[in-house]
KEPAPA-772263 format. One record per residue (C-alpha): residue number from 1; y, x negated, z negated. Coordinates in Angstrom, 1 decimal, always signed. Example, Ala and Ser with C-alpha at 12.3 -4.5 7.8 and 13.67 -1.06 7.14 Angstrom:
BEGIN
<pt 1; <-4.5; -12.3; -7.8>>,
<pt 2; <-1.1; -13.7; -7.1>>,
REM end
This chain:
BEGIN
<pt 1; <+21.9; -2.7; +0.2>>,
<pt 2; <+22.2; -3.1; -3.5>>,
<pt 3; <+22.1; -6.6; -5.1>>,
<pt 4; <+19.8; -6.9; -8.1>>,
<pt 5; <+19.7; -10.3; -9.9>>,
<pt 6; <+20.0; -12.1; -6.6>>,
<pt 7; <+17.5; -9.9; -4.8>>,
<pt 8; <+18.4; -7.5; -2.0>>,
<pt 9; <+16.8; -4.0; -2.5>>,
<pt 10; <+17.3; -0.9; -0.4>>,
<pt 11; <+18.7; +2.3; -1.9>>,
<pt 12; <+15.3; +3.9; -1.9>>,
<pt 13; <+14.6; +7.6; -2.6>>,
<pt 14; <+12.6; +8.4; -5.7>>,
<pt 15; <+8.9; +7.4; -5.5>>,
<pt 16; <+6.1; +9.4; -7.1>>,
<pt 17; <+3.8; +6.4; -7.3>>,
<pt 18; <+4.0; +2.6; -7.4>>,
<pt 19; <+0.7; +0.7; -6.9>>,
<pt 20; <+0.6; -3.0; -7.8>>,
<pt 21; <-2.2; -4.9; -6.2>>,
<pt 22; <-2.0; -8.0; -8.5>>,
<pt 23; <+0.3; -10.0; -10.7>>,
<pt 24; <+1.5; -12.6; -8.2>>,
<pt 25; <+5.3; -12.9; -8.2>>,
<pt 26; <+5.7; -11.6; -4.6>>,
<pt 27; <+3.6; -8.5; -5.4>>,
<pt 28; <+4.8; -7.7; -9.0>>,
<pt 29; <+8.5; -8.5; -8.7>>,
<pt 30; <+10.2; -7.6; -11.9>>,
<pt 31; <+13.7; -7.4; -10.5>>,
<pt 32; <+12.6; -4.8; -7.9>>,
<pt 33; <+10.5; -2.8; -10.4>>,
<pt 34; <+13.4; -2.8; -13.0>>,
<pt 35; <+15.7; -1.5; -10.2>>,
<pt 36; <+13.3; +1.4; -9.4>>,
<pt 37; <+12.5; +2.4; -12.9>>,
<pt 38; <+16.1; +2.1; -14.2>>,
<pt 39; <+17.4; +4.2; -11.3>>,
<pt 40; <+14.6; +6.8; -11.8>>,
<pt 41; <+13.6; +6.4; -15.5>>,
<pt 42; <+10.5; +8.2; -16.8>>,
<pt 43; <+9.9; +9.6; -13.2>>,
<pt 44; <+7.5; +7.1; -11.5>>,
<pt 45; <+3.8; +6.7; -12.1>>,
<pt 46; <+2.5; +3.1; -12.0>>,
<pt 47; <-1.1; +2.0; -11.1>>,
<pt 48; <-2.0; -1.6; -11.5>>,
<pt 49; <-5.1; -3.9; -11.6>>,
<pt 50; <-7.1; -4.5; -14.8>>,
<pt 51; <-5.5; -6.9; -17.3>>,
<pt 52; <-2.1; -6.8; -15.6>>,
<pt 53; <-0.4; -3.8; -17.3>>,
<pt 54; <+1.2; -6.0; -20.0>>,
<pt 55; <+3.6; -7.5; -17.3>>,
<pt 56; <+5.3; -4.1; -16.5>>,
<pt 57; <+4.4; -1.9; -19.5>>,
<pt 58; <+7.9; -2.1; -21.1>>,
<pt 59; <+9.6; -0.6; -18.0>>,
<pt 60; <+10.5; +3.1; -18.2>>,
<pt 61; <+7.6; +4.5; -16.1>>,
<pt 62; <+6.5; +8.1; -16.4>>,
<pt 63; <+3.3; +6.4; -17.3>>,
<pt 64; <+1.3; +3.3; -16.3>>,
<pt 65; <-2.5; +3.0; -15.9>>,
<pt 66; <-4.9; +0.1; -15.0>>,
<pt 67; <-7.7; +0.7; -12.6>>,
<pt 68; <-10.8; -1.5; -12.2>>,
<pt 69; <-12.7; -1.8; -8.9>>,
<pt 70; <-14.1; +1.5; -7.7>>,
<pt 71; <-12.4; +3.5; -10.5>>,
<pt 72; <-10.5; +6.6; -9.3>>,
<pt 73; <-7.5; +8.4; -10.7>>,
<pt 74; <-6.6; +12.0; -9.7>>,
<pt 75; <-3.0; +13.1; -9.6>>,
<pt 76; <-2.9; +16.7; -8.5>>,
<pt 77; <-4.3; +16.8; -4.9>>,
<pt 78; <-4.0; +13.0; -4.6>>,
<pt 79; <-6.6; +10.5; -5.6>>,
<pt 80; <-6.1; +6.7; -6.0>>,
<pt 81; <-9.2; +4.5; -6.0>>,
<pt 82; <-9.1; +0.8; -6.7>>,
<pt 83; <-11.0; -1.3; -4.1>>,
<pt 84; <-12.5; -4.8; -4.6>>,
<pt 85; <-10.8; -7.4; -2.5>>,
<pt 86; <-11.2; -11.2; -2.4>>,
<pt 87; <-8.2; -12.9; -4.0>>,
<pt 88; <-7.1; -14.2; -7.4>>,
<pt 89; <-5.1; -12.6; -10.1>>,
<pt 90; <-3.2; -15.0; -12.3>>,
<pt 91; <+0.6; -14.7; -12.6>>,
<pt 92; <+0.8; -18.3; -14.0>>,
<pt 93; <-1.8; -20.9; -13.1>>,
<pt 94; <-2.9; -21.4; -16.7>>,
<pt 95; <-3.8; -17.7; -17.2>>,
<pt 96; <-7.4; -16.4; -17.2>>,
<pt 97; <-8.4; -15.1; -13.8>>,
<pt 98; <-11.2; -12.8; -12.8>>,
<pt 99; <-11.8; -15.0; -9.7>>,
<pt 100; <-12.6; -18.0; -12.1>>,
<pt 101; <-15.3; -16.1; -13.9>>,
<pt 102; <-13.3; -14.3; -16.6>>,
<pt 103; <-14.8; -11.0; -15.5>>,
<pt 104; <-13.7; -9.1; -18.7>>,
<pt 105; <-10.5; -10.9; -19.8>>,
<pt 106; <-9.1; -12.3; -16.6>>,
<pt 107; <-6.3; -10.8; -14.6>>,
<pt 108; <-7.8; -8.8; -11.7>>,
<pt 109; <-6.6; -7.8; -8.2>>,
<pt 110; <-7.0; -4.6; -6.2>>,
<pt 111; <-6.7; -2.9; -2.9>>,
<pt 112; <-6.2; +0.8; -3.0>>,
<pt 113; <-7.5; +3.9; -1.2>>,
<pt 114; <-5.0; +6.7; -1.6>>,
<pt 115; <-6.2; +10.2; -0.4>>,
<pt 116; <-4.2; +13.4; -0.2>>,
<pt 117; <-5.5; +16.4; +1.7>>,
<pt 118; <-6.4; +15.1; +5.1>>,
<pt 119; <-4.6; +11.8; +4.9>>,
<pt 120; <-6.2; +8.6; +3.6>>,
<pt 121; <-4.2; +5.4; +3.3>>,
<pt 122; <-5.8; +2.0; +2.6>>,
<pt 123; <-3.6; -0.7; +1.1>>,
<pt 124; <-5.4; -4.0; +1.1>>,
<pt 125; <-2.9; -5.9; -1.1>>,
<pt 126; <-3.8; -9.6; -0.6>>,
<pt 127; <-7.4; -10.5; +0.5>>,
<pt 128; <-9.4; -13.1; +2.2>>,
<pt 129; <-12.2; -12.1; +4.6>>,
<pt 130; <-14.6; -9.9; +2.7>>,
<pt 131; <-17.4; -7.5; +3.5>>,
<pt 132; <-17.0; -5.7; +0.1>>,
<pt 133; <-15.5; -2.6; +1.7>>,
<pt 134; <-18.8; -1.1; +2.9>>,
<pt 135; <-18.2; +1.8; +0.5>>,
<pt 136; <-15.2; +2.8; +2.6>>,
<pt 137; <-17.2; +3.3; +5.7>>,
<pt 138; <-17.4; +7.0; +6.5>>,
<pt 139; <-14.0; +7.7; +5.0>>,
<pt 140; <-11.5; +8.7; +7.7>>,
<pt 141; <-8.7; +6.1; +7.0>>,
<pt 142; <-5.5; +7.2; +8.6>>,
<pt 143; <-3.7; +3.9; +8.2>>,
<pt 144; <-4.8; +0.5; +6.8>>,
<pt 145; <-2.0; -1.7; +5.5>>,
<pt 146; <-3.4; -5.1; +6.2>>,
<pt 147; <-2.0; -8.5; +5.1>>,
<pt 148; <-1.7; -10.9; +8.0>>,
<pt 149; <+0.3; -13.9; +6.7>>,
<pt 150; <+0.0; -16.9; +4.4>>,
<pt 151; <-3.4; -18.0; +5.8>>,
<pt 152; <-2.5; -21.6; +6.8>>,
<pt 153; <-4.2; -23.7; +4.0>>,
<pt 154; <-5.1; -20.6; +2.0>>,
<pt 155; <-8.1; -19.0; +3.7>>,
<pt 156; <-9.9; -18.7; +0.4>>,
<pt 157; <-7.3; -16.1; -0.6>>,
<pt 158; <-5.7; -14.8; +2.6>>,
<pt 159; <-7.2; -13.5; +5.8>>,
<pt 160; <-6.0; -14.5; +9.2>>,
<pt 161; <-4.5; -11.9; +11.5>>,
<pt 162; <-7.7; -11.7; +13.5>>,
<pt 163; <-9.8; -11.2; +10.3>>,
<pt 164; <-7.3; -8.5; +9.2>>,
<pt 165; <-8.0; -6.6; +12.5>>,
<pt 166; <-11.7; -7.1; +12.0>>,
<pt 167; <-11.7; -5.6; +8.5>>,
<pt 168; <-9.5; -2.7; +9.5>>,
<pt 169; <-11.9; -2.0; +12.4>>,
<pt 170; <-14.8; -2.3; +10.0>>,
<pt 171; <-13.5; +0.7; +8.0>>,
<pt 172; <-12.6; +2.6; +11.2>>,
<pt 173; <-8.9; +2.8; +10.4>>,
<pt 174; <-7.1; +5.0; +13.0>>,
<pt 175; <-3.9; +2.9; +12.8>>,
<pt 176; <-3.1; -0.6; +11.4>>,
<pt 177; <+0.1; -1.5; +9.7>>,
<pt 178; <+0.6; -5.3; +9.4>>,
<pt 179; <+2.2; -6.4; +6.1>>,
<pt 180; <+2.7; -9.7; +4.1>>,
<pt 181; <+4.6; -11.3; +7.0>>,
<pt 182; <+8.1; -11.8; +8.5>>,
<pt 183; <+9.8; -11.6; +5.1>>,
<pt 184; <+9.3; -15.0; +3.4>>,
<pt 185; <+7.9; -18.2; +4.9>>,
<pt 186; <+4.7; -18.4; +2.8>>,
<pt 187; <+2.7; -21.2; +4.4>>,
<pt 188; <+2.9; -24.0; +7.0>>,
<pt 189; <+2.3; -21.6; +9.9>>,
<pt 190; <+5.4; -20.9; +12.0>>,
<pt 191; <+7.3; -17.9; +10.8>>,
<pt 192; <+6.5; -15.6; +13.7>>,
<pt 193; <+3.0; -16.8; +14.3>>,
<pt 194; <+1.2; -14.2; +12.1>>,
<pt 195; <+2.6; -11.2; +14.1>>,
<pt 196; <+2.0; -12.9; +17.4>>,
<pt 197; <-1.6; -13.6; +16.6>>,
<pt 198; <-2.0; -10.1; +15.2>>,
<pt 199; <-0.7; -8.5; +18.4>>,
<pt 200; <-3.1; -10.7; +20.5>>,
<pt 201; <-6.0; -9.7; +18.3>>,
<pt 202; <-5.1; -6.0; +18.8>>,
<pt 203; <-5.7; -6.7; +22.5>>,
<pt 204; <-3.5; -4.0; +23.9>>,
<pt 205; <-4.4; -1.2; +21.5>>,
<pt 206; <-0.8; -0.1; +21.1>>,
<pt 207; <-1.7; +3.4; +20.1>>,
<pt 208; <-3.3; +2.1; +16.9>>,
<pt 209; <-0.3; +0.0; +15.8>>,
<pt 210; <+1.8; +1.5; +13.0>>,
<pt 211; <+4.6; -1.0; +13.6>>,
<pt 212; <+5.3; -4.5; +14.9>>,
<pt 213; <+8.4; -5.4; +12.9>>,
<pt 214; <+10.5; -5.0; +9.7>>,
<pt 215; <+12.6; -1.8; +9.8>>,
<pt 216; <+10.3; +0.3; +12.0>>,
<pt 217; <+8.8; +3.6; +10.8>>,
<pt 218; <+5.4; +5.1; +11.1>>,
<pt 219; <+4.5; +8.8; +10.5>>,
<pt 220; <+1.2; +9.9; +9.0>>,
REM end
């Protein structure tokens, strides 16, 4: 591990693409992004939500692009589509936020559908329970990366583990990768409760689990 301004980051290989779901500190962590871009300057493409590019635009990306809901960007054989989720977007509480009615000037928040050849990955970012993903039905989603933590007291912005399973099932994801858990204690819920509830909600469907813990690997 390599220490960066007090944060532990792995010695990651070069990335082609970084997608940022929204501006919250735990999703747009400048220390991590500075590490990636300074290690591989002018090499990584960044995609972020509308009205959030200003936070990261001075880093040495290959280039950086905002996407609004249902916009699509093509990179060779790969397409990245921004998906509407139910969350909020401010980085600091006093900023304008799309959730608060600032539809044109407020910070926005995305999920992403990334498609390359016969593989489709859905990254939900952060979201509460929503039925807005109806446009994803009929797409063969290989893996859905679903947030399952920080729901206690925050159901207007974060889904429960059971709701995460429901939404991934709604878009017929072949496998589900639980995220947004087991790293920081983010709410009043016991630290291991999100994963325990998620596994119960999966109801024995082990073949559709991408992983059950930090450090495990899944293959697409």
